[in-house]
PDB file of N, CA, C, O and CB in Angstrom:
ATOM      1  N   MET A   1     170.398  61.449 168.790  1.00  0.00           N
ATOM      2  CA  MET A   1     169.900  60.526 167.908  1.00  0.00           C
ATOM      3  C   MET A   1     170.483  60.266 166.960  1.00  0.00           C
ATOM      4  O   MET A   1     170.802  59.077 166.974  1.00  0.00           O
ATOM      5  CB  MET A   1     168.926  60.716 167.530  1.00  0.00           C
ATOM      6  N   VAL A   2     170.761  60.708 166.220  1.00  0.00           N
ATOM      7  CA  VAL A   2     171.883  61.386 164.893  1.00  0.00           C
ATOM      8  C   VAL A   2     173.232  60.357 165.167  1.00  0.00           C
ATOM      9  O   VAL A   2     173.505  59.416 164.422  1.00  0.00           O
ATOM     10  CB  VAL A   2     172.478  63.550 165.197  1.00  0.00           C
ATOM     11  N   THR A   3     174.068  60.753 166.465  1.00  0.00           N
ATOM     12  CA  THR A   3     174.936  59.356 166.768  1.00  0.00           C
ATOM     13  C   THR A   3     174.023  58.020 167.177  1.00  0.00           C
ATOM     14  O   THR A   3     174.092  56.980 166.522  1.00  0.00           O
ATOM     15  CB  THR A   3     176.021  59.653 168.138  1.00  0.00           C
ATOM     16  N   ILE A   4     173.499  58.115 167.883  1.00  0.00           N
ATOM     17  CA  ILE A   4     173.136  56.917 168.015  1.00  0.00           C
ATOM     18  C   ILE A   4     172.675  55.733 166.632  1.00  0.00           C
ATOM     19  O   ILE A   4     173.051  54.561 166.618  1.00  0.00           O
ATOM     20  CB  ILE A   4     172.124  57.206 168.909  1.00  0.00           C
ATOM     21  N   ASN A   5     171.563  56.546 165.261  1.00  0.00           N
ATOM     22  CA  ASN A   5     171.855  56.155 164.246  1.00  0.00           C
ATOM     23  C   ASN A   5     172.821  55.807 163.626  1.00  0.00           C
ATOM     24  O   ASN A   5     172.849  54.641 163.233  1.00  0.00           O
ATOM     25  CB  ASN A   5     171.562  56.587 163.844  1.00  0.00           C
ATOM     26  N   LEU A   6     174.466  57.128 163.191  1.00  0.00           N
ATOM     27  CA  LEU A   6     175.292  56.319 162.710  1.00  0.00           C
ATOM     28  C   LEU A   6     176.373  55.337 163.562  1.00  0.00           C
ATOM     29  O   LEU A   6     177.561  55.189 163.276  1.00  0.00           O
ATOM     30  CB  LEU A   6     175.854  57.104 161.938  1.00  0.00           C
ATOM     31  N   ALA A   7     175.865  54.894 164.347  1.00  0.00           N
ATOM     32  CA  ALA A   7     176.616  53.872 165.479  1.00  0.00           C
ATOM     33  C   ALA A   7     176.211  52.632 164.801  1.00  0.00           C
ATOM     34  O   ALA A   7     177.010  51.709 164.645  1.00  0.00           O
ATOM     35  CB  ALA A   7     176.040  53.933 167.272  1.00  0.00           C
ATOM     36  N   TYR A   8     174.521  52.561 164.235  1.00  0.00           N
ATOM     37  CA  TYR A   8     173.698  51.839 164.097  1.00  0.00           C
ATOM     38  C   TYR A   8     173.930  51.444 162.487  1.00  0.00           C
ATOM     39  O   TYR A   8     173.523  50.364 162.060  1.00  0.00           O
ATOM     40  CB  TYR A   8     172.460  52.434 164.603  1.00  0.00           C
ATOM     41  N   LEU A   9     174.550  52.313 161.714  1.00  0.00           N
ATOM     42  CA  LEU A   9     175.067  52.213 160.162  1.00  0.00           C
ATOM     43  C   LEU A   9     176.148  51.801 160.169  1.00  0.00           C
ATOM     44  O   LEU A   9     176.293  50.872 159.375  1.00  0.00           O
ATOM     45  CB  LEU A   9     175.150  53.359 159.339  1.00  0.00           C
ATOM     46  N   VAL A  10     176.994  52.063 160.706  1.00  0.00           N
ATOM     47  CA  VAL A  10     178.590  51.769 161.232  1.00  0.00           C
ATOM     48  C   VAL A  10     178.423  50.418 161.061  1.00  0.00           C
ATOM     49  O   VAL A  10     178.969  49.733 160.196  1.00  0.00           O
ATOM     50  CB  VAL A  10     179.143  52.224 162.909  1.00  0.00           C
ATOM     51  N   VAL A  11     177.390  49.924 162.196  1.00  0.00           N
ATOM     52  CA  VAL A  11     178.019  48.049 162.208  1.00  0.00           C
ATOM     53  C   VAL A  11     176.775  47.657 161.098  1.00  0.00           C
ATOM     54  O   VAL A  11     176.734  46.744 160.273  1.00  0.00           O
ATOM     55  CB  VAL A  11     177.832  46.798 164.319  1.00  0.00           C
ATOM     56  N   GLY A  12     176.013  48.473 161.344  1.00  0.00           N
ATOM     57  CA  GLY A  12     175.010  46.794 159.938  1.00  0.00           C
ATOM     58  C   GLY A  12     175.703  47.938 158.601  1.00  0.00           C
ATOM     59  O   GLY A  12     174.928  48.536 157.855  1.00  0.00           O
ATOM     60  N   MET A  13     176.528  48.021 158.536  1.00  0.00           N
ATOM     61  CA  MET A  13     177.101  48.413 156.751  1.00  0.00           C
ATOM     62  C   MET A  13     177.642  46.794 156.651  1.00  0.00           C
ATOM     63  O   MET A  13     177.784  46.414 155.489  1.00  0.00           O
ATOM     64  CB  MET A  13     178.840  50.039 156.455  1.00  0.00           C
ATOM     65  N   MET A  14     177.924  45.907 157.583  1.00  0.00           N
ATOM     66  CA  MET A  14     178.403  44.674 157.100  1.00  0.00           C
ATOM     67  C   MET A  14     177.468  43.917 156.150  1.00  0.00           C
ATOM     68  O   MET A  14     177.979  43.198 155.292  1.00  0.00           O
ATOM     69  CB  MET A  14     178.711  43.854 158.221  1.00  0.00           C
ATOM     70  N   GLU A  15     175.940  44.040 156.252  1.00  0.00           N
ATOM     71  CA  GLU A  15     174.909  43.086 155.278  1.00  0.00           C
ATOM     72  C   GLU A  15     175.142  43.669 154.297  1.00  0.00           C
ATOM     73  O   GLU A  15     175.332  43.036 153.259  1.00  0.00           O
ATOM     74  CB  GLU A  15     173.321  42.950 155.475  1.00  0.00           C
ATOM     75  N   VAL A  16     175.193  44.895 154.318  1.00  0.00           N
ATOM     76  CA  VAL A  16     175.277  45.512 152.975  1.00  0.00           C
ATOM     77  C   VAL A  16     176.338  45.169 152.160  1.00  0.00           C
ATOM     78  O   VAL A  16     176.233  44.697 151.028  1.00  0.00           O
ATOM     79  CB  VAL A  16     175.313  46.838 153.051  1.00  0.00           C
ATOM     80  N   GLU A  17     177.459  45.436 152.806  1.00  0.00           N
ATOM     81  CA  GLU A  17     178.570  44.659 151.919  1.00  0.00           C
ATOM     82  C   GLU A  17     178.874  43.330 151.564  1.00  0.00           C
ATOM     83  O   GLU A  17     179.525  43.150 150.535  1.00  0.00           O
ATOM     84  CB  GLU A  17     179.564  44.863 152.329  1.00  0.00           C
ATOM     85  N   VAL A  18     178.450  42.211 152.356  1.00  0.00           N
ATOM     86  CA  VAL A  18     178.128  40.850 152.260  1.00  0.00           C
ATOM     87  C   VAL A  18     177.104  40.939 150.776  1.00  0.00           C
ATOM     88  O   VAL A  18     177.553  40.639 149.669  1.00  0.00           O
ATOM     89  CB  VAL A  18     177.316  40.251 153.835  1.00  0.00           C
ATOM     90  N   VAL A  19     175.638  41.416 151.015  1.00  0.00           N
ATOM     91  CA  VAL A  19     174.567  41.318 149.818  1.00  0.00           C
ATOM     92  C   VAL A  19     175.168  42.014 148.699  1.00  0.00           C
ATOM     93  O   VAL A  19     175.250  41.354 147.663  1.00  0.00           O
ATOM     94  CB  VAL A  19     173.084  42.003 150.144  1.00  0.00           C
ATOM     95  N   PHE A  20     175.651  43.320 148.676  1.00  0.00           N
ATOM     96  CA  PHE A  20     175.724  43.501 147.373  1.00  0.00           C
ATOM     97  C   PHE A  20     177.755  43.361 146.977  1.00  0.00           C
ATOM     98  O   PHE A  20     178.257  43.973 146.035  1.00  0.00           O
ATOM     99  CB  PHE A  20     174.815  45.205 147.067  1.00  0.00           C
ATOM    100  N   VAL A  21     178.412  42.631 147.744  1.00  0.00           N
ATOM    101  CA  VAL A  21     179.417  41.716 147.333  1.00  0.00           C
ATOM    102  C   VAL A  21     179.979  43.708 147.155  1.00  0.00           C
ATOM    103  O   VAL A  21     180.101  44.071 145.985  1.00  0.00           O
ATOM    104  CB  VAL A  21     179.111  40.151 145.729  1.00  0.00           C
ATOM    105  N   TYR A  22     180.237  44.691 148.146  1.00  0.00           N
ATOM    106  CA  TYR A  22     181.227  45.842 147.816  1.00  0.00           C
ATOM    107  C   TYR A  22     182.501  45.366 148.945  1.00  0.00           C
ATOM    108  O   TYR A  22     182.433  44.655 149.947  1.00  0.00           O
ATOM    109  CB  TYR A  22     180.434  47.648 148.148  1.00  0.00           C
ATOM    110  N   PRO A  23     183.430  45.936 148.445  1.00  0.00           N
ATOM    111  CA  PRO A  23     184.823  45.609 149.325  1.00  0.00           C
ATOM    112  C   PRO A  23     184.513  46.974 150.429  1.00  0.00           C
ATOM    113  O   PRO A  23     184.339  48.154 150.124  1.00  0.00           O
ATOM    114  CB  PRO A  23     186.692  45.739 148.179  1.00  0.00           C
ATOM    115  N   GLY A  24     184.519  46.384 151.697  1.00  0.00           N
ATOM    116  CA  GLY A  24     185.276  47.357 152.601  1.00  0.00           C
ATOM    117  C   GLY A  24     185.363  46.661 154.346  1.00  0.00           C
ATOM    118  O   GLY A  24     185.338  45.472 154.665  1.00  0.00           O
ATOM    119  N   MET A  25     185.461  47.784 155.174  1.00  0.00           N
ATOM    120  CA  MET A  25     185.074  47.160 156.172  1.00  0.00           C
ATOM    121  C   MET A  25     184.073  45.806 156.433  1.00  0.00           C
ATOM    122  O   MET A  25     184.201  44.842 157.189  1.00  0.00           O
ATOM    123  CB  MET A  25     184.704  48.060 156.656  1.00  0.00           C
ATOM    124  N   GLY A  26     183.394  46.048 155.805  1.00  0.00           N
ATOM    125  CA  GLY A  26     182.302  45.016 156.806  1.00  0.00           C
ATOM    126  C   GLY A  26     182.559  43.710 155.929  1.00  0.00           C
ATOM    127  O   GLY A  26     182.475  42.754 156.700  1.00  0.00           O
ATOM    128  N   GLN A  27     182.874  43.218 154.465  1.00  0.00           N
ATOM    129  CA  GLN A  27     183.294  42.307 153.771  1.00  0.00           C
ATOM    130  C   GLN A  27     184.361  41.035 154.299  1.00  0.00           C
ATOM    131  O   GLN A  27     184.301  39.815 154.147  1.00  0.00           O
ATOM    132  CB  GLN A  27     183.751  43.038 152.837  1.00  0.00           C
ATOM    133  N   TYR A  28     185.564  42.113 155.132  1.00  0.00           N
ATOM    134  CA  TYR A  28     187.117  41.907 155.447  1.00  0.00           C
ATOM    135  C   TYR A  28     186.527  40.996 155.948  1.00  0.00           C
ATOM    136  O   TYR A  28     186.530  39.924 155.343  1.00  0.00           O
ATOM    137  CB  TYR A  28     188.211  42.845 156.249  1.00  0.00           C
ATOM    138  N   PRO A  29     185.825  41.110 157.218  1.00  0.00           N
ATOM    139  CA  PRO A  29     185.903  40.039 158.417  1.00  0.00           C
ATOM    140  C   PRO A  29     184.623  38.771 157.990  1.00  0.00           C
ATOM    141  O   PRO A  29     184.383  37.742 158.622  1.00  0.00           O
ATOM    142  CB  PRO A  29     185.487  40.992 160.184  1.00  0.00           C
ATOM    143  N   VAL A  30     184.105  39.155 157.009  1.00  0.00           N
ATOM    144  CA  VAL A  30     183.365  38.076 156.315  1.00  0.00           C
ATOM    145  C   VAL A  30     184.533  36.846 155.480  1.00  0.00           C
ATOM    146  O   VAL A  30     184.921  35.698 155.702  1.00  0.00           O
ATOM    147  CB  VAL A  30     182.284  38.960 155.106  1.00  0.00           C
ATOM    148  N   ASP A  31     184.691  37.599 154.747  1.00  0.00           N
ATOM    149  CA  ASP A  31     185.797  36.307 154.458  1.00  0.00           C
ATOM    150  C   ASP A  31     187.036  35.761 155.062  1.00  0.00           C
ATOM    151  O   ASP A  31     187.552  34.698 154.719  1.00  0.00           O
ATOM    152  CB  ASP A  31     186.302  36.466 153.386  1.00  0.00           C
ATOM    153  N   HIS A  32     187.558  36.698 156.147  1.00  0.00           N
ATOM    154  CA  HIS A  32     188.122  35.913 157.160  1.00  0.00           C
ATOM    155  C   HIS A  32     187.710  34.724 158.014  1.00  0.00           C
ATOM    156  O   HIS A  32     188.408  33.888 158.587  1.00  0.00           O
ATOM    157  CB  HIS A  32     188.355  36.634 157.854  1.00  0.00           C
ATOM    158  N   VAL A  33     186.102  34.902 157.931  1.00  0.00           N
ATOM    159  CA  VAL A  33     185.331  33.571 159.085  1.00  0.00           C
ATOM    160  C   VAL A  33     185.296  32.421 158.227  1.00  0.00           C
ATOM    161  O   VAL A  33     185.485  31.281 158.651  1.00  0.00           O
ATOM    162  CB  VAL A  33     183.474  33.845 159.715  1.00  0.00           C
ATOM    163  N   SER A  34     185.073  32.682 157.104  1.00  0.00           N
ATOM    164  CA  SER A  34     185.494  31.109 156.177  1.00  0.00           C
ATOM    165  C   SER A  34     187.052  30.691 156.005  1.00  0.00           C
ATOM    166  O   SER A  34     187.498  29.569 155.762  1.00  0.00           O
ATOM    167  CB  SER A  34     184.958  31.241 154.418  1.00  0.00           C
ATOM    168  N   LYS A  35     187.824  32.028 156.217  1.00  0.00           N
ATOM    169  CA  LYS A  35     189.180  31.250 156.255  1.00  0.00           C
ATOM    170  C   LYS A  35     189.805  30.901 157.820  1.00  0.00           C
ATOM    171  O   LYS A  35     190.978  30.768 158.168  1.00  0.00           O
ATOM    172  CB  LYS A  35     190.314  32.219 155.422  1.00  0.00           C
ATOM    173  N   ARG A  36     188.522  30.808 158.626  1.00  0.00           N
ATOM    174  CA  ARG A  36     189.046  30.830 160.098  1.00  0.00           C
ATOM    175  C   ARG A  36     190.081  31.393 160.564  1.00  0.00           C
ATOM    176  O   ARG A  36     190.959  30.853 161.237  1.00  0.00           O
ATOM    177  CB  ARG A  36     189.261  29.792 160.523  1.00  0.00           C
ATOM    178  N   ASP A  37     190.002  32.850 160.121  1.00  0.00           N
ATOM    179  CA  ASP A  37     191.475  33.788 160.859  1.00  0.00           C
ATOM    180  C   ASP A  37     190.994  34.293 162.281  1.00  0.00           C
ATOM    181  O   ASP A  37     190.495  35.418 162.270  1.00  0.00           O
ATOM    182  CB  ASP A  37     192.011  35.475 159.813  1.00  0.00           C
ATOM    183  N   VAL A  38     191.039  33.859 163.105  1.00  0.00           N
ATOM    184  CA  VAL A  38     190.419  34.211 164.526  1.00  0.00           C
ATOM    185  C   VAL A  38     190.597  35.935 164.831  1.00  0.00           C
ATOM    186  O   VAL A  38     189.706  36.709 165.178  1.00  0.00           O
ATOM    187  CB  VAL A  38     191.335  33.220 165.828  1.00  0.00           C
ATOM    188  N   PRO A  39     191.866  36.202 164.609  1.00  0.00           N
ATOM    189  CA  PRO A  39     192.487  37.491 165.124  1.00  0.00           C
ATOM    190  C   PRO A  39     192.153  38.729 164.093  1.00  0.00           C
ATOM    191  O   PRO A  39     191.899  39.787 164.668  1.00  0.00           O
ATOM    192  CB  PRO A  39     194.167  37.281 165.276  1.00  0.00           C
ATOM    193  N   VAL A  40     192.117  38.756 162.709  1.00  0.00           N
ATOM    194  CA  VAL A  40     191.771  39.267 162.336  1.00  0.00           C
ATOM    195  C   VAL A  40     189.813  39.368 161.928  1.00  0.00           C
ATOM    196  O   VAL A  40     189.332  40.275 161.248  1.00  0.00           O
ATOM    197  CB  VAL A  40     192.732  39.161 161.782  1.00  0.00           C
ATOM    198  N   VAL A  41     189.202  38.508 162.386  1.00  0.00           N
ATOM    199  CA  VAL A  41     188.017  38.899 162.962  1.00  0.00           C
ATOM    200  C   VAL A  41     187.707  39.071 164.361  1.00  0.00           C
ATOM    201  O   VAL A  41     186.882  39.979 164.466  1.00  0.00           O
ATOM    202  CB  VAL A  41     187.252  38.166 162.580  1.00  0.00           C
ATOM    203  N   GLN A  42     187.883  38.797 164.984  1.00  0.00           N
ATOM    204  CA  GLN A  42     188.430  39.851 166.944  1.00  0.00           C
ATOM    205  C   GLN A  42     188.672  40.938 166.306  1.00  0.00           C
ATOM    206  O   GLN A  42     187.800  41.806 166.343  1.00  0.00           O
ATOM    207  CB  GLN A  42     190.242  39.382 168.205  1.00  0.00           C
ATOM    208  N   ALA A  43     189.825  41.173 165.604  1.00  0.00           N
ATOM    209  CA  ALA A  43     190.125  42.312 165.704  1.00  0.00           C
ATOM    210  C   ALA A  43     188.951  43.838 165.073  1.00  0.00           C
ATOM    211  O   ALA A  43     188.691  44.969 165.483  1.00  0.00           O
ATOM    212  CB  ALA A  43     191.439  42.091 165.055  1.00  0.00           C
ATOM    213  N   CYS A  44     188.548  42.972 163.891  1.00  0.00           N
ATOM    214  CA  CYS A  44     187.266  43.580 163.388  1.00  0.00           C
ATOM    215  C   CYS A  44     185.895  44.485 163.947  1.00  0.00           C
ATOM    216  O   CYS A  44     185.250  45.508 163.718  1.00  0.00           O
ATOM    217  CB  CYS A  44     186.816  42.616 162.992  1.00  0.00           C
ATOM    218  N   GLY A  45     185.988  43.051 165.040  1.00  0.00           N
ATOM    219  CA  GLY A  45     184.920  42.957 166.085  1.00  0.00           C
ATOM    220  C   GLY A  45     185.293  44.305 167.130  1.00  0.00           C
ATOM    221  O   GLY A  45     184.529  45.194 167.504  1.00  0.00           O
ATOM    222  N   LEU A  46     186.358  44.161 167.362  1.00  0.00           N
ATOM    223  CA  LEU A  46     186.587  45.178 168.315  1.00  0.00           C
ATOM    224  C   LEU A  46     186.561  46.827 167.646  1.00  0.00           C
ATOM    225  O   LEU A  46     186.249  47.801 168.330  1.00  0.00           O
ATOM    226  CB  LEU A  46     188.043  44.789 168.981  1.00  0.00           C
ATOM    227  N   VAL A  47     186.772  46.869 166.858  1.00  0.00           N
ATOM    228  CA  VAL A  47     187.183  48.245 165.727  1.00  0.00           C
ATOM    229  C   VAL A  47     185.516  48.749 166.125  1.00  0.00           C
ATOM    230  O   VAL A  47     185.194  49.844 166.586  1.00  0.00           O
ATOM    231  CB  VAL A  47     187.666  47.750 163.413  1.00  0.00           C
ATOM    232  N   PHE A  48     184.604  47.595 165.790  1.00  0.00           N
ATOM    233  CA  PHE A  48     183.202  48.283 165.260  1.00  0.00           C
ATOM    234  C   PHE A  48     182.668  48.207 166.732  1.00  0.00           C
ATOM    235  O   PHE A  48     181.640  48.869 166.867  1.00  0.00           O
ATOM    236  CB  PHE A  48     182.128  47.347 163.889  1.00  0.00           C
ATOM    237  N   ALA A  49     183.061  47.625 167.778  1.00  0.00           N
ATOM    238  CA  ALA A  49     182.706  47.899 169.213  1.00  0.00           C
ATOM    239  C   ALA A  49     183.066  49.233 169.464  1.00  0.00           C
ATOM    240  O   ALA A  49     182.211  49.982 169.937  1.00  0.00           O
ATOM    241  CB  ALA A  49     183.385  46.980 170.224  1.00  0.00           C
ATOM    242  N   ALA A  50     184.352  49.706 169.191  1.00  0.00           N
ATOM    243  CA  ALA A  50     185.092  50.809 169.823  1.00  0.00           C
ATOM    244  C   ALA A  50     184.461  52.032 169.148  1.00  0.00           C
ATOM    245  O   ALA A  50     184.435  53.091 169.774  1.00  0.00           O
ATOM    246  CB  ALA A  50     186.738  50.716 169.613  1.00  0.00           C
ATOM    247  N   VAL A  51     183.879  51.943 167.736  1.00  0.00           N
ATOM    248  CA  VAL A  51     183.045  53.106 167.276  1.00  0.00           C
ATOM    249  C   VAL A  51     182.201  53.391 167.482  1.00  0.00           C
ATOM    250  O   VAL A  51     181.857  54.569 167.573  1.00  0.00           O
ATOM    251  CB  VAL A  51     182.813  53.287 166.471  1.00  0.00           C
ATOM    252  N   SER A  52     181.197  51.988 167.714  1.00  0.00           N
ATOM    253  CA  SER A  52     179.928  51.994 168.402  1.00  0.00           C
ATOM    254  C   SER A  52     179.965  52.539 169.921  1.00  0.00           C
ATOM    255  O   SER A  52     179.133  53.437 170.049  1.00  0.00           O
ATOM    256  CB  SER A  52     179.401  50.566 168.374  1.00  0.00           C
ATOM    257  N   ILE A  53     180.443  52.357 170.725  1.00  0.00           N
ATOM    258  CA  ILE A  53     181.049  53.301 172.297  1.00  0.00           C
ATOM    259  C   ILE A  53     181.435  54.321 172.150  1.00  0.00           C
ATOM    260  O   ILE A  53     181.230  54.966 173.178  1.00  0.00           O
ATOM    261  CB  ILE A  53     182.199  52.880 173.122  1.00  0.00           C
ATOM    262  N   GLY A  54     182.047  55.050 171.208  1.00  0.00           N
ATOM    263  CA  GLY A  54     182.219  55.927 170.923  1.00  0.00           C
ATOM    264  C   GLY A  54     181.232  57.155 170.539  1.00  0.00           C
ATOM    265  O   GLY A  54     180.860  58.287 170.849  1.00  0.00           O
ATOM    266  N   LEU A  55     181.121  56.308 169.825  1.00  0.00           N
ATOM    267  CA  LEU A  55     179.275  57.117 168.775  1.00  0.00           C
ATOM    268  C   LEU A  55     178.482  57.465 170.016  1.00  0.00           C
ATOM    269  O   LEU A  55     177.883  58.535 170.127  1.00  0.00           O
ATOM    270  CB  LEU A  55     177.858  55.568 167.509  1.00  0.00           C
ATOM    271  N   ASN A  56     178.504  56.273 171.192  1.00  0.00           N
ATOM    272  CA  ASN A  56     177.086  56.310 172.174  1.00  0.00           C
ATOM    273  C   ASN A  56     177.714  57.490 172.919  1.00  0.00           C
ATOM    274  O   ASN A  56     176.938  58.347 173.341  1.00  0.00           O
ATOM    275  CB  ASN A  56     176.599  54.719 173.318  1.00  0.00           C
ATOM    276  N   LEU A  57     179.205  57.658 173.159  1.00  0.00           N
ATOM    277  CA  LEU A  57     179.926  58.355 174.415  1.00  0.00           C
ATOM    278  C   LEU A  57     179.665  60.031 173.846  1.00  0.00           C
ATOM    279  O   LEU A  57     179.344  60.977 174.566  1.00  0.00           O
ATOM    280  CB  LEU A  57     181.934  57.795 174.626  1.00  0.00           C
ATOM    281  N   ILE A  58     179.903  60.069 172.379  1.00  0.00           N
ATOM    282  CA  ILE A  58     179.845  61.410 171.819  1.00  0.00           C
ATOM    283  C   ILE A  58     178.164  62.121 172.375  1.00  0.00           C
ATOM    284  O   ILE A  58     177.953  63.289 172.701  1.00  0.00           O
ATOM    285  CB  ILE A  58     180.055  61.221 169.909  1.00  0.00           C
ATOM    286  N   ALA A  59     177.086  60.890 172.332  1.00  0.00           N
ATOM    287  CA  ALA A  59     176.001  61.269 171.718  1.00  0.00           C
ATOM    288  C   ALA A  59     175.306  61.546 173.449  1.00  0.00           C
ATOM    289  O   ALA A  59     174.348  62.303 173.602  1.00  0.00           O
ATOM    290  CB  ALA A  59     175.280  59.993 170.456  1.00  0.00           C
ATOM    291  N   ASP A  60     175.844  60.943 174.421  1.00  0.00           N
ATOM    292  CA  ASP A  60     176.352  61.375 175.571  1.00  0.00           C
ATOM    293  C   ASP A  60     176.514  62.440 175.850  1.00  0.00           C
ATOM    294  O   ASP A  60     175.713  62.968 176.622  1.00  0.00           O
ATOM    295  CB  ASP A  60     177.197  61.020 175.800  1.00  0.00           C
ATOM    296  N   VAL A  61     177.689  63.223 175.296  1.00  0.00           N
ATOM    297  CA  VAL A  61     177.858  64.322 176.065  1.00  0.00           C
ATOM    298  C   VAL A  61     177.372  65.543 175.488  1.00  0.00           C
ATOM    299  O   VAL A  61     177.144  66.628 176.023  1.00  0.00           O
ATOM    300  CB  VAL A  61     179.135  64.446 176.382  1.00  0.00           C
ATOM    301  N   VAL A  62     177.262  65.190 174.374  1.00  0.00           N
ATOM    302  CA  VAL A  62     176.184  65.883 173.691  1.00  0.00           C
ATOM    303  C   VAL A  62     175.060  66.337 174.309  1.00  0.00           C
ATOM    304  O   VAL A  62     174.887  67.548 174.447  1.00  0.00           O
ATOM    305  CB  VAL A  62     175.749  65.196 172.799  1.00  0.00           C
ATOM    306  N   SER A  63     174.094  65.357 174.788  1.00  0.00           N
ATOM    307  CA  SER A  63     172.920  65.437 175.549  1.00  0.00           C
ATOM    308  C   SER A  63     173.072  66.156 176.738  1.00  0.00           C
ATOM    309  O   SER A  63     172.143  66.869 177.120  1.00  0.00           O
ATOM    310  CB  SER A  63     172.435  64.214 175.837  1.00  0.00           C
ATOM    311  N   ILE A  64     174.283  66.057 177.486  1.00  0.00           N
ATOM    312  CA  ILE A  64     174.452  66.229 178.723  1.00  0.00           C
ATOM    313  C   ILE A  64     174.853  68.131 178.500  1.00  0.00           C
ATOM    314  O   ILE A  64     174.728  68.982 179.381  1.00  0.00           O
ATOM    315  CB  ILE A  64     175.725  64.988 179.399  1.00  0.00           C
ATOM    316  N   LEU A  65     175.289  68.338 177.216  1.00  0.00           N
ATOM    317  CA  LEU A  65     175.857  69.992 177.031  1.00  0.00           C
ATOM    318  C   LEU A  65     174.669  70.422 176.651  1.00  0.00           C
ATOM    319  O   LEU A  65     174.580  71.603 176.989  1.00  0.00           O
ATOM    320  CB  LEU A  65     177.141  70.444 175.844  1.00  0.00           C
ATOM    321  N   ALA A  66     173.714  70.062 176.120  1.00  0.00           N
ATOM    322  CA  ALA A  66     172.734  70.558 175.438  1.00  0.00           C
ATOM    323  C   ALA A  66     171.548  71.015 176.664  1.00  0.00           C
ATOM    324  O   ALA A  66     170.948  72.089 176.700  1.00  0.00           O
ATOM    325  CB  ALA A  66     172.283  69.422 174.306  1.00  0.00           C
ATOM    326  N   ASN A  67     171.416  69.890 177.616  1.00  0.00           N
ATOM    327  CA  ASN A  67     170.079  70.440 178.106  1.00  0.00           C
ATOM    328  C   ASN A  67     170.871  70.801 179.861  1.00  0.00           C
ATOM    329  O   ASN A  67     171.749  70.158 180.436  1.00  0.00           O
ATOM    330  CB  ASN A  67     168.432  68.965 177.969  1.00  0.00           C
ATOM    331  N   PRO A  68     170.305  71.760 180.209  1.00  0.00           N
ATOM    332  CA  PRO A  68     170.653  73.100 181.443  1.00  0.00           C
ATOM    333  C   PRO A  68     170.249  72.498 182.575  1.00  0.00           C
ATOM    334  O   PRO A  68     170.603  72.987 183.648  1.00  0.00           O
ATOM    335  CB  PRO A  68     169.751  74.706 181.339  1.00  0.00           C
ATOM    336  N   ARG A  69     169.387  71.255 182.542  1.00  0.00           N
ATOM    337  CA  ARG A  69     169.245  70.729 183.977  1.00  0.00           C
ATOM    338  C   ARG A  69     170.110  69.511 184.287  1.00  0.00           C
ATOM    339  O   ARG A  69     170.386  68.967 185.356  1.00  0.00           O
ATOM    340  CB  ARG A  69     167.773  70.341 184.259  1.00  0.00           C
ATOM    341  N   LEU A  70     170.517  69.201 182.787  1.00  0.00           N
ATOM    342  CA  LEU A  70     171.879  68.060 183.491  1.00  0.00           C
ATOM    343  C   LEU A  70     173.080  68.978 183.193  1.00  0.00           C
ATOM    344  O   LEU A  70     173.848  68.415 182.412  1.00  0.00           O
ATOM    345  CB  LEU A  70     172.182  66.186 182.525  1.00  0.00           C
ATOM    346  N   ARG A  71     173.344  69.757 183.425  1.00  0.00           N
ATOM    347  CA  ARG A  71     174.256  70.679 183.658  1.00  0.00           C
ATOM    348  C   ARG A  71     174.944  71.350 184.941  1.00  0.00           C
ATOM    349  O   ARG A  71     176.034  71.567 185.471  1.00  0.00           O
ATOM    350  CB  ARG A  71     173.805  71.429 183.108  1.00  0.00           C
ATOM    351  N   HIS A  72     173.563  71.531 185.079  1.00  0.00           N
ATOM    352  CA  HIS A  72     173.248  72.458 186.691  1.00  0.00           C
ATOM    353  C   HIS A  72     172.166  71.316 187.391  1.00  0.00           C
ATOM    354  O   HIS A  72     170.948  71.465 187.291  1.00  0.00           O
ATOM    355  CB  HIS A  72     172.203  74.490 186.434  1.00  0.00           C
ATOM    356  N   PRO A  73     172.799  70.142 188.124  1.00  0.00           N
ATOM    357  CA  PRO A  73     171.573  69.407 189.139  1.00  0.00           C
ATOM    358  C   PRO A  73     171.913  70.232 190.389  1.00  0.00           C
ATOM    359  O   PRO A  73     173.013  70.680 190.711  1.00  0.00           O
ATOM    360  CB  PRO A  73     171.717  67.451 189.483  1.00  0.00           C
ATOM    361  N   LYS A  74     170.722  70.339 191.033  1.00  0.00           N
ATOM    362  CA  LYS A  74     170.682  70.867 192.392  1.00  0.00           C
ATOM    363  C   LYS A  74     171.086  70.341 193.415  1.00  0.00           C
ATOM    364  O   LYS A  74     170.977  70.924 194.494  1.00  0.00           O
ATOM    365  CB  LYS A  74     169.708  71.108 192.724  1.00  0.00           C
TER     366      LYS A  74
END
C-alpha cells in the first residue's frame, strides 16, 4: 500500500503545485500547456507514467517476496 500511495502522491503533486504556486515538476507542464509546447507536456506525462509504473512494479515484487504462498506455487 505504501508504494501505491507514493505513486498517487507523485502524480497528484501537480494539483498542489498549481494551487499553491510552488515551482516544481508539477507546475512545469501546466506552464507549457498554456504555451502549447507539446513535446514538454508529453515528456512530463511520460515521466509521471514511468514513476507510477515503476512504483507499482516495486509494490508487486515486494508483495510476491513477502508472501510465501506466492513464492512457492504448487
